[in-house]
Backbone bond lengths (Angstrom), bond angles and torsions (degrees), N, CA, C in turn:
res aa  C-N    CA-C-N  psi(-1)  N-CA   C-N-CA  omega(-1)  CA-C   N-CA-C  phi
1 M - - - 1.449 - - 1.530 109.36 -
2 W 1.339 116.11 -47.48 1.455 119.68 -179.51 1.527 110.34 -61.91
3 R 1.355 116.22 -53.77 1.454 120.60 -176.03 1.520 113.33 -65.10
4 L 1.323 116.38 -39.74 1.460 120.09 -173.95 1.526 113.53 -81.56
5 H 1.335 117.40 -40.03 1.465 119.32 -171.29 1.534 114.94 -112.15
6 V 1.317 117.12 -42.12 1.467 119.17 -171.16 1.529 112.32 -89.91
7 K 1.317 117.67 -48.70 1.461 120.84 -175.30 1.527 113.80 -58.47
8 P 1.348 120.10 -42.73 1.467 118.69 -179.73 1.529 113.64 -60.20
9 V 1.308 117.53 -27.67 1.469 120.44 -176.98 1.527 111.81 -100.75
10 L 1.329 116.66 -43.13 1.469 119.94 -173.77 1.520 114.24 -110.90
11 G 1.318 117.58 -4.92 1.461 120.91 -175.23 1.509 115.24 -57.36
12 G 1.304 117.69 -38.04 1.464 120.94 -178.37 1.519 113.93 -99.56
13 V 1.316 117.21 7.84 1.469 121.61 -176.44 1.523 109.52 -97.35
14 K 1.335 116.47 136.01 1.459 120.05 175.31 1.528 108.69 -65.19
15 A 1.324 116.88 144.10 1.462 121.29 -178.62 1.525 111.19 -56.06
16 S 1.312 117.49 -36.61 1.468 120.73 -178.83 1.534 112.20 -68.73
17 D 1.335 116.62 -16.88 1.468 120.72 179.68 1.532 113.04 -95.65
18 V 1.327 117.35 2.10 1.468 120.61 177.95 1.523 107.29 -89.22
19 H 1.329 116.12 114.44 1.464 122.40 -177.38 1.529 109.58 -111.20
20 P 1.324 117.23 161.06 1.466 119.76 178.77 1.529 113.52 -53.03
21 Q 1.331 117.60 -36.53 1.462 120.57 179.52 1.536 110.80 -63.66
22 T 1.339 116.25 -38.27 1.463 121.34 178.78 1.532 109.78 -63.83
23 V 1.324 115.75 -45.58 1.462 121.25 -179.78 1.526 109.89 -64.14
24 K 1.332 116.56 -43.05 1.469 120.11 -179.27 1.527 111.57 -62.06
25 R 1.334 117.01 -44.26 1.467 119.97 178.20 1.526 111.14 -61.26
26 L 1.329 116.32 -42.93 1.461 120.71 178.98 1.527 110.68 -61.58
27 L 1.323 116.32 -47.02 1.465 120.34 -177.79 1.527 111.75 -67.43
28 D 1.319 117.66 -37.59 1.468 120.52 176.96 1.529 110.80 -62.55
29 D 1.320 116.02 -41.08 1.460 120.43 178.32 1.531 110.87 -64.40
30 I 1.320 116.90 -44.44 1.463 120.89 178.59 1.525 110.11 -64.19
31 H 1.328 116.79 -41.30 1.472 120.94 178.52 1.522 110.45 -58.53
32 D 1.320 117.08 -44.19 1.462 121.30 -177.91 1.531 112.40 -70.03
33 N 1.333 117.36 -35.34 1.466 120.76 -174.34 1.526 114.69 -97.01
34 S 1.331 117.40 -29.33 1.467 119.98 -174.96 1.516 113.48 -123.46
35 G 1.317 117.33 -6.47 1.454 120.20 176.35 1.515 114.19 100.34
36 P 1.339 115.86 166.59 1.459 120.67 -175.92 1.520 113.94 -67.12
37 A 1.318 118.13 -33.91 1.468 119.84 -178.21 1.527 110.49 -62.78
38 M 1.322 117.47 -46.44 1.465 120.47 -179.43 1.526 110.22 -67.26
39 A 1.324 118.00 -39.68 1.462 120.25 178.05 1.524 110.33 -60.96
40 N 1.319 116.77 -40.59 1.474 120.15 178.74 1.528 110.81 -65.91
41 R 1.337 117.43 -39.54 1.469 120.71 179.01 1.527 110.79 -65.04
42 V 1.325 116.36 -41.81 1.468 119.85 179.64 1.527 109.76 -66.37
43 H 1.318 118.05 -40.06 1.471 121.57 176.37 1.532 109.42 -56.33
44 G 1.321 116.47 -48.42 1.465 120.65 179.58 1.518 112.26 -64.19
45 F 1.326 116.79 -38.36 1.461 121.48 179.76 1.527 111.20 -64.44
46 I 1.327 116.47 -47.04 1.473 120.05 179.53 1.529 109.81 -64.25
47 A 1.329 116.82 -42.16 1.467 120.19 178.35 1.521 110.36 -59.73
48 M 1.340 116.82 -42.47 1.454 120.50 179.42 1.524 111.42 -62.54
49 L 1.329 117.27 -41.73 1.465 120.48 179.32 1.523 111.53 -60.68
50 F 1.327 116.47 -45.74 1.468 118.98 -179.27 1.532 111.36 -70.57
51 N 1.311 118.19 -36.32 1.469 119.99 176.52 1.524 110.72 -63.88
52 L 1.320 116.23 -40.65 1.457 120.40 177.56 1.526 110.32 -63.80
53 G 1.325 117.25 -43.01 1.463 120.90 177.94 1.523 112.33 -58.90
54 R 1.322 117.11 -41.12 1.477 120.43 177.66 1.521 111.34 -68.30
55 R 1.328 115.43 -43.67 1.468 119.96 -177.66 1.530 110.93 -63.98
56 E 1.313 117.42 -36.46 1.465 121.85 -179.66 1.533 111.99 -88.99
57 L 1.326 116.43 7.19 1.469 123.61 178.26 1.534 112.51 60.59
58 L 1.320 116.31 34.08 1.464 121.33 177.18 1.523 111.36 -89.61
59 I 1.332 115.95 -25.08 1.462 120.99 177.05 1.524 107.95 -132.37
60 E 1.333 115.76 153.61 1.460 120.19 -176.44 1.524 113.11 -116.51
61 F 1.312 117.61 8.06 1.462 120.74 -176.84 1.510 109.47 -114.02
62 G 1.324 115.34 172.73 1.456 121.18 -177.35 1.521 113.74 -72.46
63 N 1.298 114.45 166.59 1.461 122.24 179.52 1.533 109.06 -79.73
64 P 1.333 118.98 120.98 1.464 120.51 -177.63 1.535 113.72 -68.18
65 T 1.303 118.16 -13.76 1.466 119.61 179.89 1.524 112.00 -82.85
66 R 1.328 117.76 -13.59 1.473 120.42 -176.25 1.522 112.22 -62.39
67 R 1.301 117.09 -31.73 1.468 120.28 -178.26 1.523 112.20 -94.37
68 V 1.334 117.44 0.59 1.460 121.48 -179.02 1.522 107.97 -104.49
69 R 1.318 115.37 123.38 1.469 119.45 178.70 1.517 110.86 -67.49
70 V 1.320 114.82 153.02 1.457 119.57 173.25 1.523 106.43 -58.48
71 P 1.321 117.71 129.02 1.462 121.57 -168.10 1.521 117.60 -62.89
72 G 1.306 118.56 -35.66 1.455 116.81 -172.96 1.504 114.02 -148.56
73 K 1.316 113.78 161.72 1.455 120.55 175.46 1.522 106.99 -94.29
74 E 1.314 115.07 124.36 1.457 119.92 -178.54 1.519 110.17 -86.59
75 A 1.317 115.18 140.56 1.467 120.57 175.62 1.526 107.71 -83.02
76 P 1.334 117.05 133.22 1.465 118.25 178.88 1.523 110.48 -65.83
77 R 1.316 114.87 145.56 1.461 119.73 -179.63 1.518 109.02 -86.28
78 E 1.316 116.27 133.14 1.455 120.57 179.68 1.520 111.52 -131.61
79 R 1.304 117.74 17.06 1.449 119.46 -177.31 1.516 110.54 -72.55
80 A 1.289 115.31 136.15 1.459 122.44 172.97 1.517 107.18 -127.01
81 L 1.306 116.29 161.50 1.454 119.73 178.59 1.528 110.74 -66.70
82 H 1.317 116.29 142.62 1.460 121.42 173.82 1.521 108.56 -78.42
83 D 1.334 117.23 163.17 1.463 121.85 -178.09 1.523 111.71 -53.83
84 A 1.316 117.09 -44.04 1.467 120.40 -178.79 1.526 110.83 -63.86
85 E 1.337 117.06 -38.13 1.460 120.54 178.78 1.524 110.83 -67.09
86 I 1.320 116.22 -39.21 1.464 120.32 179.45 1.529 110.18 -67.39
87 R 1.338 117.26 -43.16 1.466 120.09 177.59 1.524 110.39 -59.75
88 R 1.323 116.90 -41.68 1.464 121.20 178.41 1.528 110.05 -63.26
89 L 1.295 117.18 -41.08 1.456 121.72 178.46 1.524 110.70 -61.12
90 F 1.327 116.85 -41.99 1.464 120.38 -179.72 1.521 112.15 -64.41
91 T 1.335 117.18 -32.59 1.465 118.72 178.46 1.521 110.63 -71.64
92 V 1.321 116.91 -28.17 1.457 120.73 178.92 1.527 110.74 -79.43
93 L 1.322 117.40 -29.81 1.464 122.25 -178.04 1.527 111.46 -115.57
94 P 1.326 119.13 62.13 1.460 119.35 -174.06 1.523 114.55 -68.31
95 K 1.320 118.74 -21.49 1.458 120.16 -176.20 1.525 112.75 -96.34
96 A 1.297 117.79 6.28 1.460 121.04 -176.77 1.527 111.07 -71.97
97 T 1.312 115.27 151.76 1.452 120.04 177.59 1.525 109.30 -84.59
98 L 1.329 117.48 169.25 1.463 121.12 -175.66 1.521 113.46 -54.19
99 P 1.339 121.35 -52.14 1.471 118.47 -178.95 1.523 112.64 -58.82
100 E 1.345 116.92 -37.81 1.461 118.91 179.62 1.520 111.06 -69.41
101 R 1.328 116.49 -36.42 1.462 119.71 -175.72 1.516 112.25 -73.16
102 V 1.315 118.57 -30.68 1.466 119.99 179.88 1.526 111.42 -104.29
103 R 1.330 116.62 9.69 1.470 123.70 176.17 1.519 111.89 58.56
104 L 1.308 116.11 51.71 1.451 121.46 178.13 1.512 109.33 -124.36
105 S 1.302 115.23 157.05 1.454 119.21 174.67 1.525 108.02 -76.28
106 P 1.312 117.56 159.19 1.464 119.31 176.37 1.528 112.35 -57.12
107 G 1.324 117.35 -35.51 1.466 120.61 178.25 1.520 112.11 -64.12
108 E 1.329 116.35 -40.71 1.466 120.15 177.42 1.526 110.26 -65.78
109 A 1.345 116.46 -41.35 1.460 119.86 179.20 1.532 111.06 -64.04
110 C 1.318 116.77 -36.23 1.474 120.32 179.19 1.523 111.93 -68.78
111 A 1.316 116.94 -21.45 1.468 120.42 -179.61 1.526 112.18 -87.04
112 M 1.328 117.59 6.70 1.460 121.72 -179.17 1.531 110.22 -60.74
113 R 1.345 116.23 135.84 1.464 121.75 177.79 1.525 108.55 -122.50
114 W 1.328 116.30 146.10 1.460 120.20 179.79 1.521 111.45 -59.69
115 Q 1.303 118.12 -34.41 1.467 120.45 -177.47 1.524 112.13 -65.89
116 D 1.321 117.80 -17.01 1.464 121.40 -179.73 1.530 112.81 -93.28
117 I 1.334 117.32 -0.34 1.457 120.94 -176.60 1.521 110.20 -101.04
118 D 1.328 115.61 130.74 1.464 122.27 174.00 1.523 106.25 -104.50
119 K 1.339 115.95 99.36 1.462 120.26 -175.13 1.521 111.81 -64.20
120 A 1.325 117.13 -38.15 1.466 120.23 -178.10 1.528 110.81 -64.02
121 A 1.307 117.42 -42.06 1.470 121.41 -178.81 1.529 112.11 -88.27
122 R 1.332 116.78 -6.86 1.467 123.43 -176.94 1.541 110.42 53.68
123 T 1.338 114.81 48.95 1.463 120.02 178.26 1.523 110.07 -130.46
124 W 1.291 114.80 159.26 1.454 122.71 175.13 1.515 106.86 -123.47
125 I 1.311 117.00 118.51 1.464 121.14 175.54 1.527 106.17 -85.27
126 V 1.307 115.54 103.88 1.463 121.22 -177.79 1.524 107.22 -80.34
127 P 1.346 117.97 117.56 1.461 120.32 -177.05 1.529 112.82 -65.44
128 A 1.308 115.10 148.69 1.467 121.11 -178.35 1.520 112.67 -58.03
129 E 1.336 117.87 -32.79 1.461 119.63 -175.58 1.525 113.89 -69.28
130 I 1.341 118.59 -15.86 1.464 118.16 178.76 1.523 113.23 -108.15
131 V 1.334 117.25 -5.01 1.464 120.78 -179.86 1.527 108.68 -94.77
132 K 1.318 115.74 137.68 1.467 121.33 -177.81 1.530 112.59 -56.98
133 T 1.346 116.91 -35.84 1.459 120.52 -178.35 1.526 112.91 -77.86
134 K 1.329 116.56 -7.68 1.475 123.46 -179.72 1.526 111.96 61.92
135 K 1.337 116.06 30.12 1.460 121.75 175.45 1.520 107.42 -126.83
136 P 1.335 118.32 135.39 1.460 119.08 178.86 1.525 110.77 -61.01
137 H 1.308 114.76 150.87 1.461 120.31 -174.11 1.521 108.85 -136.86
138 C 1.300 117.66 133.56 1.467 122.07 176.87 1.523 107.56 -98.93
139 A 1.326 115.79 111.87 1.459 120.79 -177.43 1.522 109.96 -108.56
140 P 1.323 117.63 123.68 1.463 119.09 176.74 1.520 109.37 -70.59
141 L 1.305 115.93 142.37 1.457 120.45 179.11 1.521 109.11 -97.70
142 P 1.311 116.97 134.26 1.457 119.47 -179.82 1.527 111.12 -72.26
143 A 1.322 115.06 158.61 1.463 119.49 174.35 1.523 108.10 -66.11
144 R 1.322 115.81 159.99 1.462 118.85 178.29 1.524 109.43 -59.91
145 P 1.318 117.38 144.00 1.463 119.47 178.34 1.530 110.01 -64.03
146 R 1.321 116.26 142.17 1.455 120.63 177.72 1.521 108.72 -120.80
147 A 1.316 114.99 142.62 1.461 120.16 -177.44 1.522 111.27 -61.22
148 D 1.350 118.23 -32.54 1.455 119.96 -178.16 1.528 112.61 -71.65
149 R 1.332 117.98 -11.12 1.469 121.49 175.99 1.525 110.68 -92.37
150 G 1.307 116.60 2.38 1.458 120.24 -179.91 1.514 113.28 79.02
151 V 1.338 117.48 17.48 1.458 121.61 -179.66 1.517 108.10 -107.56
152 Q 1.291 116.47 127.64 1.458 121.29 179.05 1.525 108.63 -78.16
153 A 1.323 116.85 116.36 1.457 121.26 178.31 1.515 109.15 -78.00
154 T 1.304 117.11 136.97 1.452 122.20 178.34 1.516 107.93 -112.18
155 A 1.312 115.85 123.96 1.465 119.95 -179.78 1.515 109.47 -75.50
156 L 1.321 116.02 138.21 1.452 121.14 175.75 1.521 109.03 -80.59
157 P 1.314 118.12 151.70 1.458 119.97 175.50 1.522 110.06 -58.35
158 R 1.319 115.60 148.82 1.459 121.56 -178.44 1.530 110.28 -52.29
159 G 1.302 116.80 131.90 1.450 121.86 178.86 1.513 114.21 96.93
160 L 1.334 116.42 -21.61 1.465 119.75 -179.82 1.526 112.03 -95.98
161 D 1.331 117.80 -4.72 1.445 120.59 -176.65 1.527 113.30 -86.82
162 R 1.305 117.96 -1.66 1.473 121.18 178.20 1.526 108.71 -150.94
163 P 1.323 116.36 158.58 1.482 118.98 179.86 1.509 111.16 -66.70
164 P 1.337 116.95 153.47 1.462 121.48 -180.00 1.518 112.39 -65.27
């Protein structure tokens, strides 16, 4: 961030010569070329540098970023792995346990209910109320471990190996 965005514009400028207009022009340029997320990160980075300078008594003037609005609204990320990507991941991690293989916390895995499992599709529809993101998640279930794959199969206690 420093080398790519800040240093080329502000690297040779004295801190006292950095004005809100300078910061705004820099952030607008970054917003246009690298997107709102990077512009927001650079805004925070510059603000942190000036706050640190004041706190350490290196500068005696205000922070030029205080009068500059955060440049952009970031879109929340909602990307999840596609089925093919998840299958590929499982082939790379054959010894992983269920929570690791479906990217869930142990608490989420413990909340698994038979009614949420589609045996035919080998998927688990993880309800929104138990997922941290509060969005339902379709998790593919791995095949049973086989000794010839080098995975030690663990038997479930009697009664827990099938739905009631």
